[in-house]
C-alpha positions as CSV (number, residue, x, y, z in Angstrom):
1,M,0.0,0.0,0.0
2,T,2.9,2.6,1.0
3,T,4.6,1.5,-2.1
4,D,1.6,2.6,-4.3
5,I,1.4,6.0,-2.8
6,D,5.0,6.7,-3.3
7,S,4.9,5.8,-7.1
8,S,2.0,8.0,-7.6
9,D,3.5,11.1,-5.8
10,E,6.7,10.6,-8.0
11,A,4.6,10.5,-11.2
12,V,2.9,13.9,-10.3
13,A,6.4,15.5,-9.7
14,V,7.6,14.2,-13.1
15,A,4.5,15.4,-14.8
16,A,4.8,18.8,-13.2
17,H,8.3,19.0,-14.3
18,D,7.4,18.3,-17.8
19,V,5.0,21.4,-17.9
20,Q,6.4,24.3,-19.7
21,T,6.1,27.8,-18.7
22,W,6.5,31.2,-20.5
23,R,10.1,31.5,-18.9
24,D,11.2,28.4,-20.8
25,D,11.5,30.2,-24.1
26,L,14.0,32.7,-22.6
27,S,17.7,32.3,-22.6
28,E,19.2,30.3,-19.7
29,E,20.5,33.5,-18.1
30,L,17.1,35.3,-18.0
31,R,15.2,31.9,-17.2
32,A,16.8,31.5,-13.8
33,N,16.5,35.2,-12.7
34,P,14.3,35.3,-9.5
35,V,12.6,38.7,-10.4
36,L,10.7,36.9,-13.2
37,E,9.2,34.6,-10.8
38,N,6.7,37.2,-9.8
39,F,5.1,37.2,-13.2
40,A,2.6,34.5,-14.2
41,D,2.7,35.2,-17.7
42,V,4.0,37.5,-20.6
43,D,1.1,40.0,-20.0
44,A,1.9,40.3,-16.5
45,L,5.4,41.3,-17.3
46,A,4.3,43.7,-20.2
47,R,2.0,45.6,-17.9
48,E,4.8,46.0,-15.3
49,H,7.1,47.4,-18.1
50,V,4.6,49.9,-19.2
51,H,4.0,51.1,-15.6
52,L,7.8,51.5,-15.1
53,Q,8.0,53.6,-18.3
54,K,5.6,55.9,-16.9
55,L,7.5,56.4,-13.7
56,I,10.7,57.2,-15.6
57,G,9.4,60.5,-16.7
58,R,6.7,61.8,-18.9
59,K,9.4,63.4,-21.0
60,G,11.9,60.8,-20.6
61,I,14.0,63.1,-18.8
62,L,17.1,61.4,-16.9
63,P,19.3,63.3,-14.6
64,P,22.8,63.5,-16.1
65,G,25.5,61.4,-14.2
66,E,28.2,63.0,-12.1
67,D,30.6,62.7,-15.2
68,A,28.4,64.8,-17.4
69,G,29.8,67.7,-19.3
70,P,28.6,71.2,-19.9
71,E,26.6,70.2,-23.1
72,D,25.0,67.5,-21.2
73,L,23.8,69.7,-18.4
74,D,22.5,72.3,-21.0
75,R,20.3,69.7,-22.6
76,F,19.1,68.7,-19.3
77,Y,18.2,72.1,-18.0
78,A,16.6,73.0,-21.4
79,E,14.2,69.8,-21.0
80,L,13.3,71.2,-17.5
81,G,12.3,74.6,-18.9
82,R,15.4,76.7,-18.4
83,P,15.5,79.4,-21.1
84,E,18.3,79.7,-23.7
85,Q,19.8,82.8,-22.1
86,A,19.7,84.5,-18.6
87,S,18.3,87.5,-20.4
88,D,15.4,85.6,-21.5
89,Y,13.8,85.0,-17.9
90,D,10.5,86.7,-17.7
91,V,10.9,88.8,-14.7
92,G,9.0,91.9,-15.9
93,G,6.4,93.4,-13.8
94,I,7.9,92.6,-10.4
95,E,6.8,95.7,-8.3
96,R,9.3,97.6,-6.2
97,P,8.3,100.3,-3.9
98,E,9.0,103.9,-5.1
99,G,12.3,105.2,-3.8
100,M,13.7,101.8,-2.7
101,P,17.1,101.4,-3.9
102,W,17.6,98.8,-6.7
103,S,20.5,97.9,-9.0
104,N,19.6,96.4,-12.4
105,D,23.3,95.5,-12.7
106,V,23.0,93.3,-9.6
107,Q,19.7,91.9,-10.8
108,D,21.4,90.8,-14.1
109,R,24.2,89.4,-12.3
110,M,21.8,87.2,-10.2
111,L,19.9,86.0,-13.2
112,E,23.3,84.9,-14.6
113,R,23.9,82.9,-11.5
114,M,20.4,81.4,-11.6
115,H,20.7,80.5,-15.2
116,A,24.1,78.8,-14.5
117,A,22.4,76.9,-11.7
118,G,19.8,75.5,-14.2
119,L,16.8,77.4,-12.7
120,T,13.6,77.3,-14.9
121,D,11.8,80.4,-15.7
122,K,9.1,80.0,-13.0
123,Q,11.8,79.2,-10.3
124,A,13.9,82.2,-11.3
125,R,11.0,84.4,-11.1
126,A,9.9,83.2,-7.7
127,L,13.3,83.6,-6.1
128,L,13.5,87.1,-7.6
129,E,10.2,88.0,-6.2
130,G,11.3,86.5,-2.8
131,Y,14.4,88.6,-2.7
132,V,12.4,91.8,-3.7
133,E,10.1,91.1,-0.7
134,E,12.8,90.7,1.7
135,Q,14.4,94.0,0.5
136,R,11.1,95.6,0.8
137,T,10.7,94.6,4.6
138,A,14.3,95.6,5.0
139,W,13.9,99.0,3.3
140,A,10.6,99.8,5.2
141,E,12.2,99.0,8.6
142,A,15.1,101.1,7.7
143,R,13.0,104.1,6.8
144,S,10.9,103.8,9.9
145,E,14.0,103.8,12.0
146,Q,15.3,106.7,10.1
147,D,12.3,108.5,10.7
148,R,12.2,107.7,14.4
149,S,15.9,109.0,14.8
150,L,15.2,112.0,13.0
151,R,12.3,112.9,15.2
152,A,14.2,112.1,18.4
153,S,17.0,114.4,17.1
154,V,14.7,117.1,16.2
155,D,12.7,116.8,19.5
156,S,15.9,116.9,21.6
157,L,17.2,120.0,19.8
158,R,14.0,121.8,20.1
159,A,13.8,121.3,23.7
160,E,17.5,122.4,24.1
161,W,17.2,125.5,21.9
162,G,13.5,126.5,22.6
163,R,12.5,129.6,20.6
164,G,16.1,129.6,18.9
165,F,15.5,126.3,17.3
166,D,14.7,127.5,13.8
167,E,17.6,130.0,13.6
168,K,20.2,127.4,15.0
169,L,19.0,124.8,12.6
170,D,19.2,127.1,9.6
171,L,22.6,127.9,10.7
172,A,23.6,124.3,10.7
173,N,21.8,123.7,7.3
174,R,23.7,126.5,5.7
175,A,27.1,125.7,7.3
176,F,26.5,122.1,5.9
177,A,25.7,123.5,2.4
178,T,28.9,125.9,2.7
179,A,31.2,123.2,3.7
180,F,30.0,120.4,1.2
181,G,28.5,122.2,-1.8
182,S,27.0,120.0,-4.3
183,R,27.7,116.8,-2.2
184,V,25.7,118.2,0.8
185,D,23.1,115.5,0.4
186,Q,25.5,112.7,0.1
187,V,27.3,113.7,3.2
188,R,24.0,114.1,5.2
189,E,23.0,110.6,4.3
190,M,26.3,108.9,5.4
191,R,25.5,106.1,7.9
192,L,26.8,106.2,11.4
193,A,27.8,103.2,13.5
194,D,24.3,103.5,15.3
195,G,22.6,103.4,11.9
196,S,21.4,107.1,11.9
197,Y,22.3,109.6,9.2
198,L,25.2,112.1,9.9
199,G,23.1,114.8,9.0
200,D,20.4,113.8,11.3
201,H,22.7,113.3,14.5
202,P,22.0,115.8,17.1
203,D,25.8,116.4,18.0
204,M,26.6,116.9,14.4
205,V,23.8,119.5,14.0
206,R,25.0,121.2,17.3
207,A,28.6,121.4,15.7
208,F,27.5,122.9,12.5
209,A,25.2,125.4,14.1
210,S,28.1,126.6,16.2
211,L,30.4,126.6,13.1
212,G,27.8,128.6,11.2
213,A,27.7,131.0,14.0
214,L,31.5,131.6,14.0
215,L,31.7,132.0,10.4
216,G,29.2,134.6,10.3
217,E,26.1,134.7,8.0
218,A,27.6,137.2,5.3
219,E,29.9,134.0,4.1
220,F,26.9,131.6,3.6
221,V,25.4,131.0,0.1
222,G,22.0,131.9,-1.1
223,A,21.3,134.4,1.7
224,G,18.6,137.0,1.0
225,S,17.6,135.8,-2.3
226,G,14.6,134.2,-3.4
227,S,12.9,134.4,0.0
228,G,9.6,135.8,-1.4
229,A,9.3,138.2,1.7
230,A,9.7,141.9,1.5
231,T,11.0,142.3,5.0
232,R,12.6,140.1,7.6
233,E,9.6,140.3,9.8
234,Q,7.6,138.9,6.9
235,A,10.1,136.2,6.4
236,R,9.7,135.2,10.2
237,R,5.9,135.1,9.9
238,Q,6.2,132.8,6.8
239,L,8.5,130.5,8.7
240,A,6.1,130.5,11.6
241,D,3.2,129.6,9.2
242,L,5.4,126.9,7.4
243,E,6.2,125.4,10.8
244,S,2.6,125.0,11.4
245,D,1.6,123.4,8.3
246,A,1.6,119.6,8.5
247,G,2.2,119.0,4.7
248,F,5.2,121.0,4.8
249,R,6.8,119.6,8.0
250,A,6.1,116.0,6.7
251,A,8.0,116.9,3.4
252,L,10.7,118.5,5.5
253,L,11.2,115.5,7.8
254,D,11.0,112.8,5.0
255,R,14.1,112.7,2.9
256,S,12.3,110.3,0.5
257,H,9.3,112.7,0.1
258,P,9.1,114.1,-3.7
259,D,9.1,117.8,-2.2
260,H,11.7,117.3,0.3
261,R,14.5,119.3,-1.5
262,D,12.1,122.1,-2.5
263,V,10.6,122.7,1.0
264,V,14.3,122.5,2.5
265,A,15.6,125.0,0.0
266,R,12.5,127.3,0.6
267,R,12.8,127.0,4.4
268,S,16.6,127.8,4.4
269,S,16.1,130.7,1.8
270,L,13.4,132.1,4.2
271,A,15.5,131.6,7.4
272,A,18.7,133.1,5.9
273,Y,16.8,136.4,5.1
274,A,14.8,136.4,8.3
275,Y,17.8,136.0,10.7
276,A,20.4,138.1,8.6
277,D,22.7,140.6,10.3
278,P,20.3,143.4,11.7
279,G,22.6,145.9,10.2
280,D,21.9,144.9,6.8
281,P,19.9,147.7,4.9
282,A,17.1,145.4,4.0
283,T,15.7,145.6,7.5
């Protein structure tokens, strides 16, 4: 009885061995590959191959190897969407606040670096927009600090000089103008160690006010002309009116205001005439 069962099992095993599979038609090397054991038939293998082709990349883009040359990288970047030249990046219409310092030369160099790194048009624009936004924030904070520093300086000097504030401030302004001429605005806006402007620092204003008093008003430029006032008393009244005008003071204190230079010039002209030497025949 036992012998019969063993003979039957052996016959089944031999029969199973004789059954061919789809792998039998492959070369011996492939036929024995264990990866193929997961596929029941050729259709299953074909479906997997199609699926893998989709995963490779819709455009068939393969990253270049470590030994890739410049031409290989250029082809790869072009397939990803990098424009042919840095100047072809579409970065027009990126808004920057009026008055915010900006160098187009620096922007061009940034785009060259982006192009060399293989950035697409969309990536380069996003990066530049982000940089502009960071600069916008820093610039706004700097302006806010500048205004705070200027107002603190003005309040300090006004409390110290009292009713003589306008006269002494004008002496300082004209001494600055006499000392530095056409470069006066550049010198005023030099940054000090604490971040304030040289022309706004109370110690500097005090020093130039004293210098102005020592030099004498006759040596200052622009005195007595263009004031629009017939007498010094009228000039003083006009100065008082201007000081009480909120719009005028806003333009006077804000260096970025479009009318800043005009109001400074007008105020200086009036003050130069209003506080000229009492011995002048125009009195």
